[in-house]
TILO-778091 format. One record per atom (N, C-alpha, C): x, y, z; residue in one letter. Coordinates in steps of 0.05 Angstrom, whole numbers, padded with zeros to 5 digits, always signed. Example, Ala and Ser with C-alpha at 12.3 -4.5 7.8 and 13.67 -1.06 7.14 Angstrom:
+00264-00114+00156a+00246-00090+00156a+00264-00066+00156a+00257-00045+00142s+00273-00021+00143s+00258+00001+00157s
END
This chain:
-00790+00702+00332m-00763+00711+00331m-00760+00726+00303m-00748+00750+00302p-00745+00763+00277p-00724+00751+00261p-00727+00753+00234d-00707+00742+00216d-00682+00760+00216d-00659+00750+00222a-00636+00766+00225a-00625+00773+00198a-00633+00760+00175k-00622+00765+00150k-00637+00790+00137k-00660+00795+00144r-00676+00816+00133r-00679+00839+00154r-00669+00863+00147p-00673+00886+00168p-00702+00893+00166p-00711+00903+00189r-00740+00912+00191r-00740+00940+00177r-00760+00944+00162t-00766+00968+00149t-00789+00982+00162t-00788+01008+00164k-00809+01023+00175k-00831+01028+00154k-00856+01029+00161t-00877+01037+00143t-00875+01067+00141t-00888+01079+00119p-00888+01109+00116p-00900+01122+00141p-00921+01109+00152a-00932+01121+00177a-00914+01122+00200a-00899+01100+00203q-00878+01099+00225q-00857+01120+00221q-00849+01124+00196e-00829+01144+00189e-00839+01173+00195e-00865+01176+00190f-00877+01202+00195f-00879+01207+00224f-00886+01186+00242q-00887+01189+00270q-00860+01196+00281q-00839+01182+00271a-00812+01186+00280a-00803+01214+00272a-00810+01224+00249f-00803+01251+00240f-00816+01272+00259f-00841+01268+00265l-00855+01287+00283l-00841+01287+00312l-00834+01264+00321l-00820+01263+00346l-00792+01277+00345l-00777+01271+00325r-00751+01284+00322r-00753+01314+00321r-00772+01325+00306k-00776+01352+00303k-00792+01366+00326k-00802+01349+00344k-00816+01359+00368k-00842+01374+00358k-00855+01361+00340i-00880+01373+00329i-00904+01357+00341i-00920+01369+00355r-00942+01356+00368r-00965+01355+00348r-00982+01335+00349p-01005+01333+00330p-01021+01358+00329p-01027+01371+00351a-01041+01397+00351a-01027+01419+00334a-01002+01421+00334d-00985+01439+00321d-00988+01432+00290d-00985+01407+00284l-00987+01398+00256l-01015+01406+00246l-01036+01401+00260e-01062+01408+00252e-01066+01438+00246e-01055+01454+00264k-01056+01483+00260k-01040+01491+00233k-01017+01480+00231r-00999+01489+00208r-01012+01482+00181r-01023+01457+00181l-01035+01448+00154l-01065+01452+00152l-01076+01460+00174g-01106+01464+00172g-01122+01438+00167g-01113+01417+00184i-01126+01391+00179i-01140+01383+00206i-01161+01367+00204p-01174+01358+00229p-01158+01337+00244p-01161+01334+00270p-01146+01316+00286p-01149+01287+00277p-01171+01280+00268m-01176+01252+00258m-01156+01245+00235m-01152+01265+00218t-01134+01261+00195t-01106+01256+00204t-01096+01271+00224t-01070+01267+00235t-01068+01238+00248t-01088+01231+00262w-01089+01204+00273w-01087+01182+00252w-01103+01185+00231r-01102+01166+00211r-01076+01164+00195r-01063+01185+00190w-01037+01186+00178w-01017+01171+00196w-01016+01179+00222c-00997+01168+00240c-01001+01137+00246c-01025+01128+00243n-01031+01100+00248n-01032+01084+00223n-01027+01097+00200g-01026+01081+00175g-01053+01072+00165g-01073+01085+00173k-01101+01079+00165k-01105+01089+00134k-01094+01113+00131v-01096+01125+00103v-01070+01139+00099v-01063+01142+00072k-01040+01159+00066k-01050+01185+00058k-01033+01206+00062p-01042+01233+00054p-01047+01235+00024p-01065+01252+00017s-01071+01258-00011s-01047+01272-00023s-01047+01272-00051r-01024+01284-00065r-01020+01313-00055r-01040+01329-00051m-01039+01356-00042m-01029+01358-00013m-01039+01339+00003a-01028+01340+00032a-00998+01331+00032a-00989+01313+00015r-00961+01305+00013r-00944+01329+00005r-00955+01345-00013r-00941+01368-00022r-00938+01388+00001r-00960+01392+00017l-00958+01410+00040l-00939+01400+00061l-00940+01374+00066l-00919+01362+00085l-00892+01368+00075l-00886+01366+00051d-00859+01372+00041d-00853+01403+00042d-00871+01419+00034e-00865+01449+00033e-00864+01461+00062e-00883+01452+00079k-00884+01466+00105k-00868+01452+00126k-00862+01425+00123l-00849+01412+00144l-00820+01400+00135l-00819+01396+00108g-00793+01383+00097g-00796+01353+00099g-00820+01342+00100f-00822+01314+00102f-00832+01302+00076f-00819+01284+00064k-00827+01271+00039k-00840+01244+00047k-00865+01240+00041w-00880+01216+00046w-00871+01194+00027w-00860+01173+00037r-00850+01153+00020r-00872+01134+00011r-00875+01130-00016e-00895+01111-00026e-00886+01083-00021e-00905+01065-00016k-00897+01038-00009k-00912+01020-00028k
END
């Protein structure tokens, strides 16, 4: 049973997934726009790794998404 006193917070990866869904950006489109391999997209979306500093800058410049540090 979740604790009612503490709201659930999304991880940066979950925020990224939600952003892609809201903007209707498919993983294949993201890979083309940023020039990244499919495995990288999968790792970011599943929280296995966080984007590098350069990749975070590209996400901000090309998509308008700021990756939140946790």
